[in-house]
PyMOL Python script that loads the backbone (N, CA, C, O; Angstrom):
from pymol import cmd

cmd.read_pdbstr("""\
ATOM      1  N   UNK A   1     186.089 116.167 106.929  1.00  0.00           N
ATOM      2  CA  UNK A   1     185.061 116.672 107.555  1.00  0.00           C
ATOM      3  C   UNK A   1     185.189 115.536 109.099  1.00  0.00           C
ATOM      4  O   UNK A   1     186.021 114.686 109.418  1.00  0.00           O
ATOM      5  N   UNK A   2     183.807 116.102 109.830  1.00  0.00           N
ATOM      6  CA  UNK A   2     183.636 114.517 110.643  1.00  0.00           C
ATOM      7  C   UNK A   2     181.709 114.614 110.414  1.00  0.00           C
ATOM      8  O   UNK A   2     180.891 115.401 109.937  1.00  0.00           O
ATOM      9  N   UNK A   3     181.727 113.162 111.156  1.00  0.00           N
ATOM     10  CA  UNK A   3     180.106 112.858 111.133  1.00  0.00           C
ATOM     11  C   UNK A   3     179.164 112.063 112.001  1.00  0.00           C
ATOM     12  O   UNK A   3     179.257 110.851 112.195  1.00  0.00           O
ATOM     13  N   UNK A   4     178.447 112.691 112.393  1.00  0.00           N
ATOM     14  CA  UNK A   4     177.786 112.059 114.056  1.00  0.00           C
ATOM     15  C   UNK A   4     176.439 112.183 114.403  1.00  0.00           C
ATOM     16  O   UNK A   4     175.705 113.147 114.625  1.00  0.00           O
ATOM     17  N   UNK A   5     176.241 110.518 114.393  1.00  0.00           N
ATOM     18  CA  UNK A   5     174.677 110.478 113.979  1.00  0.00           C
ATOM     19  C   UNK A   5     174.664 109.790 115.976  1.00  0.00           C
ATOM     20  O   UNK A   5     175.436 109.242 116.763  1.00  0.00           O
ATOM     21  N   UNK A   6     173.339 110.277 115.936  1.00  0.00           N
ATOM     22  CA  UNK A   6     173.192 110.056 116.863  1.00  0.00           C
ATOM     23  C   UNK A   6     170.843 109.162 117.343  1.00  0.00           C
ATOM     24  O   UNK A   6     169.881 109.623 116.730  1.00  0.00           O
ATOM     25  N   UNK A   7     170.724 108.350 118.117  1.00  0.00           N
ATOM     26  CA  UNK A   7     170.003 108.056 118.150  1.00  0.00           C
ATOM     27  C   UNK A   7     170.051 107.260 119.736  1.00  0.00           C
ATOM     28  O   UNK A   7     171.058 106.941 120.368  1.00  0.00           O
ATOM     29  N   UNK A   8     168.789 107.095 120.068  1.00  0.00           N
ATOM     30  CA  UNK A   8     167.952 106.651 121.422  1.00  0.00           C
ATOM     31  C   UNK A   8     168.545 104.701 121.291  1.00  0.00           C
ATOM     32  O   UNK A   8     168.729 103.938 120.342  1.00  0.00           O
ATOM     33  N   UNK A   9     168.630 104.612 122.360  1.00  0.00           N
ATOM     34  CA  UNK A   9     167.965 102.446 123.153  1.00  0.00           C
ATOM     35  C   UNK A   9     167.771 102.463 124.288  1.00  0.00           C
ATOM     36  O   UNK A   9     167.500 103.549 124.800  1.00  0.00           O
ATOM     37  N   UNK A  10     167.805 101.845 124.714  1.00  0.00           N
ATOM     38  CA  UNK A  10     167.404 100.472 126.406  1.00  0.00           C
ATOM     39  C   UNK A  10     168.851 100.959 127.223  1.00  0.00           C
ATOM     40  O   UNK A  10     169.660 100.246 126.629  1.00  0.00           O
ATOM     41  N   UNK A  11     169.247 101.344 127.717  1.00  0.00           N
ATOM     42  CA  UNK A  11     170.252 100.390 128.821  1.00  0.00           C
ATOM     43  C   UNK A  11     170.396  99.446 128.818  1.00  0.00           C
ATOM     44  O   UNK A  11     169.490  99.033 129.543  1.00  0.00           O
ATOM     45  N   UNK A  12     171.241  98.190 128.325  1.00  0.00           N
ATOM     46  CA  UNK A  12     171.415  96.739 128.766  1.00  0.00           C
ATOM     47  C   UNK A  12     171.415  96.478 130.438  1.00  0.00           C
ATOM     48  O   UNK A  12     171.072  95.395 130.913  1.00  0.00           O
ATOM     49  N   UNK A  13     171.742  97.344 131.058  1.00  0.00           N
ATOM     50  CA  UNK A  13     171.888  96.652 132.365  1.00  0.00           C
ATOM     51  C   UNK A  13     170.436  97.101 132.919  1.00  0.00           C
ATOM     52  O   UNK A  13     169.536  96.261 132.943  1.00  0.00           O
ATOM     53  N   UNK A  14     170.211  98.402 133.358  1.00  0.00           N
ATOM     54  CA  UNK A  14     168.984  99.189 133.880  1.00  0.00           C
ATOM     55  C   UNK A  14     167.762  99.120 133.285  1.00  0.00           C
ATOM     56  O   UNK A  14     166.675  99.261 133.846  1.00  0.00           O
ATOM     57  N   UNK A  15     167.957  98.910 132.195  1.00  0.00           N
ATOM     58  CA  UNK A  15     166.511  98.977 130.896  1.00  0.00           C
ATOM     59  C   UNK A  15     166.606 100.472 130.590  1.00  0.00           C
ATOM     60  O   UNK A  15     166.342 100.909 129.470  1.00  0.00           O
ATOM     61  N   UNK A  16     167.185 101.640 132.128  1.00  0.00           N
ATOM     62  CA  UNK A  16     166.754 103.581 131.367  1.00  0.00           C
ATOM     63  C   UNK A  16     166.872 103.583 129.473  1.00  0.00           C
ATOM     64  O   UNK A  16     167.553 102.878 128.728  1.00  0.00           O
ATOM     65  N   UNK A  17     166.029 104.540 129.215  1.00  0.00           N
ATOM     66  CA  UNK A  17     166.526 105.138 127.823  1.00  0.00           C
ATOM     67  C   UNK A  17     168.152 105.778 128.074  1.00  0.00           C
ATOM     68  O   UNK A  17     168.555 106.248 129.138  1.00  0.00           O
ATOM     69  N   UNK A  18     169.039 105.642 126.642  1.00  0.00           N
ATOM     70  CA  UNK A  18     169.485 106.263 127.080  1.00  0.00           C
ATOM     71  C   UNK A  18     170.287 106.911 125.174  1.00  0.00           C
ATOM     72  O   UNK A  18     169.945 106.353 124.131  1.00  0.00           O
ATOM     73  N   UNK A  19     171.021 107.771 125.196  1.00  0.00           N
ATOM     74  CA  UNK A  19     171.141 108.006 124.318  1.00  0.00           C
ATOM     75  C   UNK A  19     171.996 108.093 124.522  1.00  0.00           C
ATOM     76  O   UNK A  19     172.655 108.393 125.517  1.00  0.00           O
ATOM     77  N   UNK A  20     172.387 107.484 122.274  1.00  0.00           N
ATOM     78  CA  UNK A  20     173.529 107.415 122.278  1.00  0.00           C
ATOM     79  C   UNK A  20     174.837 108.151 120.566  1.00  0.00           C
ATOM     80  O   UNK A  20     174.366 108.271 119.435  1.00  0.00           O
ATOM     81  N   UNK A  21     176.101 108.437 120.848  1.00  0.00           N
ATOM     82  CA  UNK A  21     176.616 109.055 119.507  1.00  0.00           C
ATOM     83  C   UNK A  21     177.086 108.105 119.538  1.00  0.00           C
ATOM     84  O   UNK A  21     177.141 107.214 120.385  1.00  0.00           O
ATOM     85  N   UNK A  22     177.877 108.371 117.575  1.00  0.00           N
ATOM     86  CA  UNK A  22     178.958 107.391 116.806  1.00  0.00           C
ATOM     87  C   UNK A  22     179.109 108.678 116.628  1.00  0.00           C
ATOM     88  O   UNK A  22     178.354 109.624 116.853  1.00  0.00           O
ATOM     89  N   UNK A  23     180.358 108.598 116.122  1.00  0.00           N
ATOM     90  CA  UNK A  23     180.923 110.205 115.900  1.00  0.00           C
ATOM     91  C   UNK A  23     182.309 109.811 115.324  1.00  0.00           C
ATOM     92  O   UNK A  23     183.187 109.228 115.961  1.00  0.00           O
ATOM     93  N   UNK A  24     182.415 110.373 113.502  1.00  0.00           N
ATOM     94  CA  UNK A  24     184.190 110.252 113.562  1.00  0.00           C
ATOM     95  C   UNK A  24     184.843 111.741 112.777  1.00  0.00           C
ATOM     96  O   UNK A  24     184.478 112.397 111.802  1.00  0.00           O
ATOM     97  N   UNK A  25     185.692 111.832 113.508  1.00  0.00           N
ATOM     98  CA  UNK A  25     186.820 112.645 113.790  1.00  0.00           C
ATOM     99  C   UNK A  25     188.167 111.765 113.173  1.00  0.00           C
ATOM    100  O   UNK A  25     188.597 110.620 113.311  1.00  0.00           O
ATOM    101  N   UNK A  26     188.594 113.071 112.363  1.00  0.00           N
ATOM    102  CA  UNK A  26     190.205 112.426 112.319  1.00  0.00           C
ATOM    103  C   UNK A  26     190.084 110.927 111.934  1.00  0.00           C
ATOM    104  O   UNK A  26     190.950 110.088 112.182  1.00  0.00           O
ATOM    105  N   UNK A  27     188.917 110.687 111.302  1.00  0.00           N
ATOM    106  CA  UNK A  27     189.301 109.647 110.827  1.00  0.00           C
ATOM    107  C   UNK A  27     189.276 107.735 111.585  1.00  0.00           C
ATOM    108  O   UNK A  27     189.476 106.766 110.852  1.00  0.00           O
ATOM    109  N   UNK A  28     189.111 107.656 112.471  1.00  0.00           N
ATOM    110  CA  UNK A  28     188.586 106.601 113.808  1.00  0.00           C
ATOM    111  C   UNK A  28     186.874 107.352 113.922  1.00  0.00           C
ATOM    112  O   UNK A  28     186.688 108.566 114.006  1.00  0.00           O
ATOM    113  N   UNK A  29     185.704 106.241 113.898  1.00  0.00           N
ATOM    114  CA  UNK A  29     184.839 106.542 115.061  1.00  0.00           C
ATOM    115  C   UNK A  29     184.640 105.858 116.156  1.00  0.00           C
ATOM    116  O   UNK A  29     184.773 104.635 116.127  1.00  0.00           O
ATOM    117  N   UNK A  30     184.294 106.503 117.293  1.00  0.00           N
ATOM    118  CA  UNK A  30     184.020 106.744 118.818  1.00  0.00           C
ATOM    119  C   UNK A  30     182.209 106.289 118.885  1.00  0.00           C
ATOM    120  O   UNK A  30     181.316 106.869 118.267  1.00  0.00           O
ATOM    121  N   UNK A  31     182.075 105.309 119.654  1.00  0.00           N
ATOM    122  CA  UNK A  31     180.498 105.606 120.176  1.00  0.00           C
ATOM    123  C   UNK A  31     180.742 105.546 121.781  1.00  0.00           C
ATOM    124  O   UNK A  31     181.406 104.882 122.578  1.00  0.00           O
ATOM    125  N   UNK A  32     179.774 106.677 121.793  1.00  0.00           N
ATOM    126  CA  UNK A  32     179.175 107.273 123.295  1.00  0.00           C
ATOM    127  C   UNK A  32     177.992 106.817 123.961  1.00  0.00           C
ATOM    128  O   UNK A  32     177.428 105.757 123.690  1.00  0.00           O
ATOM    129  N   UNK A  33     177.698 107.473 124.665  1.00  0.00           N
ATOM    130  CA  UNK A  33     176.456 107.206 125.467  1.00  0.00           C
ATOM    131  C   UNK A  33     176.427 108.494 127.142  1.00  0.00           C
ATOM    132  O   UNK A  33     177.362 108.740 127.904  1.00  0.00           O
ATOM    133  N   UNK A  34     174.701 109.142 127.180  1.00  0.00           N
ATOM    134  CA  UNK A  34     174.999 109.412 128.636  1.00  0.00           C
ATOM    135  C   UNK A  34     174.016 108.886 128.016  1.00  0.00           C
ATOM    136  O   UNK A  34     173.846 108.398 126.898  1.00  0.00           O
ATOM    137  N   UNK A  35     172.949 109.196 129.584  1.00  0.00           N
ATOM    138  CA  UNK A  35     171.025 108.696 129.891  1.00  0.00           C
ATOM    139  C   UNK A  35     170.095 109.517 130.157  1.00  0.00           C
ATOM    140  O   UNK A  35     168.878 109.377 130.276  1.00  0.00           O
ATOM    141  N   UNK A  36     171.378 111.146 130.313  1.00  0.00           N
ATOM    142  CA  UNK A  36     169.698 112.333 130.876  1.00  0.00           C
ATOM    143  C   UNK A  36     170.253 113.577 128.908  1.00  0.00           C
ATOM    144  O   UNK A  36     171.126 114.342 128.499  1.00  0.00           O
ATOM    145  N   UNK A  37     169.257 113.066 128.559  1.00  0.00           N
ATOM    146  CA  UNK A  37     169.250 113.645 127.263  1.00  0.00           C
ATOM    147  C   UNK A  37     170.151 115.993 126.747  1.00  0.00           C
ATOM    148  O   UNK A  37     170.648 116.502 125.743  1.00  0.00           O
ATOM    149  N   UNK A  38     169.864 116.432 127.995  1.00  0.00           N
ATOM    150  CA  UNK A  38     170.719 117.704 128.655  1.00  0.00           C
ATOM    151  C   UNK A  38     172.675 117.527 128.924  1.00  0.00           C
ATOM    152  O   UNK A  38     173.585 118.354 128.845  1.00  0.00           O
ATOM    153  N   UNK A  39     172.649 115.932 129.278  1.00  0.00           N
ATOM    154  CA  UNK A  39     173.448 115.767 129.940  1.00  0.00           C
ATOM    155  C   UNK A  39     174.907 116.564 129.013  1.00  0.00           C
ATOM    156  O   UNK A  39     175.047 116.438 127.797  1.00  0.00           O
ATOM    157  N   UNK A  40     175.901 117.389 129.940  1.00  0.00           N
ATOM    158  CA  UNK A  40     177.245 117.745 128.655  1.00  0.00           C
ATOM    159  C   UNK A  40     178.010 116.506 128.834  1.00  0.00           C
ATOM    160  O   UNK A  40     179.022 116.813 128.204  1.00  0.00           O
ATOM    161  N   UNK A  41     178.222 115.295 129.270  1.00  0.00           N
ATOM    162  CA  UNK A  41     178.972 114.280 129.375  1.00  0.00           C
ATOM    163  C   UNK A  41     178.556 113.593 128.919  1.00  0.00           C
ATOM    164  O   UNK A  41     177.555 112.978 129.288  1.00  0.00           O
ATOM    165  N   UNK A  42     179.681 113.317 127.139  1.00  0.00           N
ATOM    166  CA  UNK A  42     179.283 111.975 127.038  1.00  0.00           C
ATOM    167  C   UNK A  42     180.143 110.906 127.289  1.00  0.00           C
ATOM    168  O   UNK A  42     181.241 111.222 127.750  1.00  0.00           O
ATOM    169  N   UNK A  43     179.902 109.605 127.086  1.00  0.00           N
ATOM    170  CA  UNK A  43     180.665 108.495 128.342  1.00  0.00           C
ATOM    171  C   UNK A  43     181.480 107.426 126.973  1.00  0.00           C
ATOM    172  O   UNK A  43     181.006 107.078 125.891  1.00  0.00           O
ATOM    173  N   UNK A  44     182.093 107.295 127.249  1.00  0.00           N
ATOM    174  CA  UNK A  44     183.177 106.801 125.443  1.00  0.00           C
ATOM    175  C   UNK A  44     181.996 105.161 126.026  1.00  0.00           C
ATOM    176  O   UNK A  44     181.651 105.072 127.204  1.00  0.00           O
ATOM    177  N   UNK A  45     181.764 104.571 125.450  1.00  0.00           N
ATOM    178  CA  UNK A  45     181.442 102.771 124.378  1.00  0.00           C
ATOM    179  C   UNK A  45     181.964 101.714 123.982  1.00  0.00           C
ATOM    180  O   UNK A  45     182.708 101.632 123.005  1.00  0.00           O
ATOM    181  N   UNK A  46     181.744 101.125 124.448  1.00  0.00           N
ATOM    182  CA  UNK A  46     182.174  99.439 123.690  1.00  0.00           C
ATOM    183  C   UNK A  46     181.175  99.386 122.222  1.00  0.00           C
ATOM    184  O   UNK A  46     179.968  99.148 122.192  1.00  0.00           O
ATOM    185  N   UNK A  47     181.682  99.552 121.563  1.00  0.00           N
ATOM    186  CA  UNK A  47     179.891  99.734 120.371  1.00  0.00           C
ATOM    187  C   UNK A  47     180.121  97.964 120.030  1.00  0.00           C
ATOM    188  O   UNK A  47     181.106  97.288 119.732  1.00  0.00           O
ATOM    189  N   UNK A  48     178.162  97.556 120.326  1.00  0.00           N
ATOM    190  CA  UNK A  48     177.425  96.300 119.860  1.00  0.00           C
ATOM    191  C   UNK A  48     177.505  95.538 118.038  1.00  0.00           C
ATOM    192  O   UNK A  48     177.857  96.473 117.319  1.00  0.00           O
ATOM    193  N   UNK A  49     177.414  94.959 117.646  1.00  0.00           N
ATOM    194  CA  UNK A  49     176.798  94.832 116.666  1.00  0.00           C
ATOM    195  C   UNK A  49     175.765  94.979 115.955  1.00  0.00           C
ATOM    196  O   UNK A  49     175.490  94.622 114.809  1.00  0.00           O
ATOM    197  N   UNK A  50     175.049  95.708 116.975  1.00  0.00           N
ATOM    198  CA  UNK A  50     173.498  96.527 116.822  1.00  0.00           C
ATOM    199  C   UNK A  50     173.533  97.647 116.389  1.00  0.00           C
ATOM    200  O   UNK A  50     172.816  98.034 115.466  1.00  0.00           O
ATOM    201  N   UNK A  51     174.385  98.354 116.995  1.00  0.00           N
ATOM    202  CA  UNK A  51     175.634  99.521 117.200  1.00  0.00           C
ATOM    203  C   UNK A  51     175.824  99.433 115.621  1.00  0.00           C
ATOM    204  O   UNK A  51     174.872  99.452 114.842  1.00  0.00           O
ATOM    205  N   UNK A  52     177.123  99.338 115.244  1.00  0.00           N
ATOM    206  CA  UNK A  52     177.167  99.043 114.095  1.00  0.00           C
ATOM    207  C   UNK A  52     176.436  99.282 112.776  1.00  0.00           C
ATOM    208  O   UNK A  52     176.699 100.011 111.819  1.00  0.00           O
ATOM    209  N   UNK A  53     175.308  98.328 113.062  1.00  0.00           N
ATOM    210  CA  UNK A  53     174.297  98.337 111.649  1.00  0.00           C
ATOM    211  C   UNK A  53     172.976  99.385 112.280  1.00  0.00           C
ATOM    212  O   UNK A  53     172.025  99.470 111.504  1.00  0.00           O
ATOM    213  N   UNK A  54     172.881  99.945 113.215  1.00  0.00           N
ATOM    214  CA  UNK A  54     172.655 101.394 113.434  1.00  0.00           C
ATOM    215  C   UNK A  54     172.568 102.032 112.695  1.00  0.00           C
ATOM    216  O   UNK A  54     171.792 102.464 111.843  1.00  0.00           O
ATOM    217  N   UNK A  55     174.306 102.170 113.400  1.00  0.00           N
ATOM    218  CA  UNK A  55     175.398 103.408 111.768  1.00  0.00           C
ATOM    219  C   UNK A  55     175.070 102.871 110.697  1.00  0.00           C
ATOM    220  O   UNK A  55     174.584 103.800 110.052  1.00  0.00           O
ATOM    221  N   UNK A  56     175.021 101.949 110.076  1.00  0.00           N
ATOM    222  CA  UNK A  56     175.305 101.942 108.613  1.00  0.00           C
ATOM    223  C   UNK A  56     173.897 101.929 107.837  1.00  0.00           C
ATOM    224  O   UNK A  56     173.857 101.999 106.609  1.00  0.00           O
ATOM    225  N   UNK A  57     172.452 101.809 108.838  1.00  0.00           N
ATOM    226  CA  UNK A  57     171.424 102.027 108.364  1.00  0.00           C
ATOM    227  C   UNK A  57     171.587 103.315 107.821  1.00  0.00           C
ATOM    228  O   UNK A  57     171.517 103.683 106.648  1.00  0.00           O
ATOM    229  N   UNK A  58     171.867 104.089 109.094  1.00  0.00           N
ATOM    230  CA  UNK A  58     171.845 105.807 108.830  1.00  0.00           C
ATOM    231  C   UNK A  58     172.845 106.328 108.310  1.00  0.00           C
ATOM    232  O   UNK A  58     173.009 107.546 108.225  1.00  0.00           O
ATOM    233  N   UNK A  59     173.495 105.618 107.971  1.00  0.00           N
ATOM    234  CA  UNK A  59     175.279 106.396 106.937  1.00  0.00           C
ATOM    235  C   UNK A  59     174.554 106.328 105.286  1.00  0.00           C
ATOM    236  O   UNK A  59     174.852 107.095 104.371  1.00  0.00           O
ATOM    237  N   UNK A  60     173.525 105.180 105.210  1.00  0.00           N
ATOM    238  CA  UNK A  60     172.765 105.023 103.952  1.00  0.00           C
ATOM    239  C   UNK A  60     171.795 105.670 103.820  1.00  0.00           C
ATOM    240  O   UNK A  60     172.115 106.472 102.942  1.00  0.00           O
ATOM    241  N   UNK A  61     171.122 105.807 104.012  1.00  0.00           N
ATOM    242  CA  UNK A  61     169.729 107.123 104.504  1.00  0.00           C
ATOM    243  C   UNK A  61     170.256 108.542 104.245  1.00  0.00           C
ATOM    244  O   UNK A  61     169.762 109.269 103.384  1.00  0.00           O
ATOM    245  N   UNK A  62     171.631 109.021 105.296  1.00  0.00           N
ATOM    246  CA  UNK A  62     171.843 110.633 104.643  1.00  0.00           C
ATOM    247  C   UNK A  62     172.252 110.338 102.976  1.00  0.00           C
ATOM    248  O   UNK A  62     171.850 110.798 101.907  1.00  0.00           O
ATOM    249  N   UNK A  63     173.423 109.163 103.438  1.00  0.00           N
ATOM    250  CA  UNK A  63     173.803 108.980 101.662  1.00  0.00           C
ATOM    251  C   UNK A  63     173.361 109.754 100.157  1.00  0.00           C
ATOM    252  O   UNK A  63     173.845 110.478  99.287  1.00  0.00           O
ATOM    253  N   UNK A  64     171.686 108.828 100.639  1.00  0.00           N
ATOM    254  CA  UNK A  64     170.506 109.445  99.962  1.00  0.00           C
ATOM    255  C   UNK A  64     170.413 110.960  99.896  1.00  0.00           C
ATOM    256  O   UNK A  64     170.413 111.522  98.801  1.00  0.00           O
ATOM    257  N   UNK A  65     170.338 111.601 100.974  1.00  0.00           N
ATOM    258  CA  UNK A  65     169.719 112.714 101.218  1.00  0.00           C
ATOM    259  C   UNK A  65     171.355 113.998 101.282  1.00  0.00           C
ATOM    260  O   UNK A  65     171.596 115.128 101.706  1.00  0.00           O
ATOM    261  N   UNK A  66     172.178 112.731 100.471  1.00  0.00           N
ATOM    262  CA  UNK A  66     173.356 113.956 100.108  1.00  0.00           C
ATOM    263  C   UNK A  66     173.959 114.770 101.467  1.00  0.00           C
ATOM    264  O   UNK A  66     174.168 115.922 101.086  1.00  0.00           O
ATOM    265  N   UNK A  67     174.376 114.624 103.105  1.00  0.00           N
ATOM    266  CA  UNK A  67     174.558 115.225 104.082  1.00  0.00           C
ATOM    267  C   UNK A  67     175.137 114.689 104.634  1.00  0.00           C
ATOM    268  O   UNK A  67     174.888 114.127 105.701  1.00  0.00           O
ATOM    269  N   UNK A  68     177.006 114.770 103.437  1.00  0.00           N
ATOM    270  CA  UNK A  68     178.588 114.909 103.513  1.00  0.00           C
ATOM    271  C   UNK A  68     178.700 113.076 103.998  1.00  0.00           C
ATOM    272  O   UNK A  68     179.782 112.574 104.303  1.00  0.00           O
ATOM    273  N   UNK A  69     177.977 112.639 103.990  1.00  0.00           N
ATOM    274  CA  UNK A  69     178.969 111.133 103.618  1.00  0.00           C
ATOM    275  C   UNK A  69     178.813 110.767 102.273  1.00  0.00           C
ATOM    276  O   UNK A  69     178.043 110.959 101.331  1.00  0.00           O
ATOM    277  N   UNK A  70     180.501 109.784 102.729  1.00  0.00           N
ATOM    278  CA  UNK A  70     181.115 109.069 101.429  1.00  0.00           C
ATOM    279  C   UNK A  70     180.385 107.710 101.302  1.00  0.00           C
ATOM    280  O   UNK A  70     179.535 107.010 101.854  1.00  0.00           O
ATOM    281  N   UNK A  71     181.106 107.751 100.396  1.00  0.00           N
ATOM    282  CA  UNK A  71     180.920 106.368  99.919  1.00  0.00           C
ATOM    283  C   UNK A  71     182.284 104.718 100.805  1.00  0.00           C
ATOM    284  O   UNK A  71     181.939 103.638 101.283  1.00  0.00           O
ATOM    285  N   UNK A  72     183.588 105.261 100.659  1.00  0.00           N
ATOM    286  CA  UNK A  72     183.705 105.296 101.788  1.00  0.00           C
ATOM    287  C   UNK A  72     183.557 105.442 102.805  1.00  0.00           C
ATOM    288  O   UNK A  72     184.563 105.724 103.456  1.00  0.00           O
ATOM    289  N   UNK A  73     182.507 105.361 103.379  1.00  0.00           N
ATOM    290  CA  UNK A  73     182.320 106.331 105.093  1.00  0.00           C
ATOM    291  C   UNK A  73     181.277 104.512 104.609  1.00  0.00           C
ATOM    292  O   UNK A  73     181.409 103.491 105.284  1.00  0.00           O
ATOM    293  N   UNK A  74     180.647 104.581 103.743  1.00  0.00           N
ATOM    294  CA  UNK A  74     179.531 103.523 104.538  1.00  0.00           C
ATOM    295  C   UNK A  74     180.373 102.383 103.955  1.00  0.00           C
ATOM    296  O   UNK A  74     179.872 101.365 104.433  1.00  0.00           O
ATOM    297  N   UNK A  75     181.605 101.964 103.004  1.00  0.00           N
ATOM    298  CA  UNK A  75     182.464 100.626 103.188  1.00  0.00           C
ATOM    299  C   UNK A  75     183.142 100.219 103.693  1.00  0.00           C
ATOM    300  O   UNK A  75     183.731  99.147 103.555  1.00  0.00           O
ATOM    301  N   UNK A  76     183.254 101.454 104.824  1.00  0.00           N
ATOM    302  CA  UNK A  76     184.440 101.087 106.146  1.00  0.00           C
ATOM    303  C   UNK A  76     183.550 100.653 107.234  1.00  0.00           C
ATOM    304  O   UNK A  76     184.366 100.072 107.950  1.00  0.00           O
ATOM    305  N   UNK A  77     182.176 100.530 107.959  1.00  0.00           N
ATOM    306  CA  UNK A  77     181.476 100.377 108.329  1.00  0.00           C
ATOM    307  C   UNK A  77     180.808  99.068 107.810  1.00  0.00           C
ATOM    308  O   UNK A  77     180.036  98.538 108.609  1.00  0.00           O
ATOM    309  N   UNK A  78     180.960  98.520 106.722  1.00  0.00           N
ATOM    310  CA  UNK A  78     180.662  97.223 105.880  1.00  0.00           C
ATOM    311  C   UNK A  78     181.274  96.034 106.001  1.00  0.00           C
ATOM    312  O   UNK A  78     180.902  94.861 106.021  1.00  0.00           O
ATOM    313  N   UNK A  79     183.012  97.006 106.128  1.00  0.00           N
ATOM    314  CA  UNK A  79     184.333  96.015 106.156  1.00  0.00           C
ATOM    315  C   UNK A  79     183.873  95.401 107.976  1.00  0.00           C
ATOM    316  O   UNK A  79     183.766  94.304 108.525  1.00  0.00           O
ATOM    317  N   UNK A  80     183.760  96.438 108.265  1.00  0.00           N
ATOM    318  CA  UNK A  80     183.499  96.250 110.411  1.00  0.00           C
ATOM    319  C   UNK A  80     182.684  95.407 110.502  1.00  0.00           C
ATOM    320  O   UNK A  80     182.744  94.460 111.287  1.00  0.00           O
ATOM    321  N   UNK A  81     181.640  95.670 109.563  1.00  0.00           N
ATOM    322  CA  UNK A  81     179.978  94.104 110.069  1.00  0.00           C
ATOM    323  C   UNK A  81     180.474  92.822 109.608  1.00  0.00           C
ATOM    324  O   UNK A  81     180.434  91.703 110.119  1.00  0.00           O
ATOM    325  N   UNK A  82     181.023  93.321 108.357  1.00  0.00           N
ATOM    326  CA  UNK A  82     182.082  91.879 107.318  1.00  0.00           C
ATOM    327  C   UNK A  82     182.715  90.764 108.337  1.00  0.00           C
ATOM    328  O   UNK A  82     182.372  89.592 108.491  1.00  0.00           O
ATOM    329  N   UNK A  83     183.917  91.630 109.087  1.00  0.00           N
ATOM    330  CA  UNK A  83     184.875  91.770 109.862  1.00  0.00           C
ATOM    331  C   UNK A  83     184.274  90.690 111.160  1.00  0.00           C
ATOM    332  O   UNK A  83     185.055  89.808 111.516  1.00  0.00           O
ATOM    333  N   UNK A  84     183.003  90.764 111.800  1.00  0.00           N
ATOM    334  CA  UNK A  84     183.102  91.434 113.625  1.00  0.00           C
ATOM    335  C   UNK A  84     182.778  89.813 113.364  1.00  0.00           C
ATOM    336  O   UNK A  84     182.048  89.230 112.562  1.00  0.00           O
ATOM    337  N   UNK A  85     183.627  89.391 114.373  1.00  0.00           N
ATOM    338  CA  UNK A  85     183.470  88.314 114.622  1.00  0.00           C
ATOM    339  C   UNK A  85     182.370  87.452 116.141  1.00  0.00           C
ATOM    340  O   UNK A  85     182.312  87.901 117.285  1.00  0.00           O
ATOM    341  N   UNK A  86     181.830  86.503 115.755  1.00  0.00           N
ATOM    342  CA  UNK A  86     180.701  86.045 116.822  1.00  0.00           C
ATOM    343  C   UNK A  86     181.205  86.142 118.545  1.00  0.00           C
ATOM    344  O   UNK A  86     182.397  86.441 118.612  1.00  0.00           O
ATOM    345  N   UNK A  87     180.791  86.023 119.412  1.00  0.00           N
ATOM    346  CA  UNK A  87     181.363  85.729 120.526  1.00  0.00           C
ATOM    347  C   UNK A  87     181.783  83.536 121.263  1.00  0.00           C
ATOM    348  O   UNK A  87     181.110  82.665 121.814  1.00  0.00           O
ATOM    349  N   UNK A  88     182.746  83.623 120.933  1.00  0.00           N
ATOM    350  CA  UNK A  88     183.343  81.708 121.377  1.00  0.00           C
ATOM    351  C   UNK A  88     181.729  81.402 122.101  1.00  0.00           C
ATOM    352  O   UNK A  88     180.914  82.086 121.482  1.00  0.00           O
ATOM    353  N   UNK A  89     181.471  81.094 122.521  1.00  0.00           N
ATOM    354  CA  UNK A  89     180.106  80.370 122.857  1.00  0.00           C
ATOM    355  C   UNK A  89     178.974  80.597 121.340  1.00  0.00           C
ATOM    356  O   UNK A  89     178.109  79.836 120.907  1.00  0.00           O
ATOM    357  N   UNK A  90     179.270  81.468 121.014  1.00  0.00           N
ATOM    358  CA  UNK A  90     178.388  81.276 120.038  1.00  0.00           C
ATOM    359  C   UNK A  90     178.900  80.907 118.935  1.00  0.00           C
ATOM    360  O   UNK A  90     178.522  81.947 118.397  1.00  0.00           O
ATOM    361  N   UNK A  91     179.486  80.301 117.995  1.00  0.00           N
ATOM    362  CA  UNK A  91     180.100  79.651 117.405  1.00  0.00           C
ATOM    363  C   UNK A  91     181.135  77.647 117.755  1.00  0.00           C
ATOM    364  O   UNK A  91     181.906  76.966 118.432  1.00  0.00           O
ATOM    365  N   UNK A  92     180.058  77.786 116.397  1.00  0.00           N
ATOM    366  CA  UNK A  92     179.849  76.589 116.674  1.00  0.00           C
ATOM    367  C   UNK A  92     180.862  75.376 115.574  1.00  0.00           C
ATOM    368  O   UNK A  92     180.755  74.160 115.736  1.00  0.00           O
TER     369      UNK A  92
END
""", "prot")
cmd.dss("prot")
cmd.show_as("cartoon", "prot")
cmd.util.cbc("prot")
cmd.orient("prot")
């Protein structure tokens, strides 16, 4: 089964609105974006911590509505966030 979560944010470089997608297929999460809603091509994206947090929040809400999200999906994203390392310049 595949899961797809979509949302909007602002591009950190240009400040323009962009459309984001996190999709789980074949047991792997992939993040992508496009700048136009009707653009056909999704471009690959390295996720930030904020993107993982948004994904976790969305999964928890969908789980409550029983939309195909399992406990394992939620636990996997919680593990990724738990293992998240601060960039070297932020560590004390």
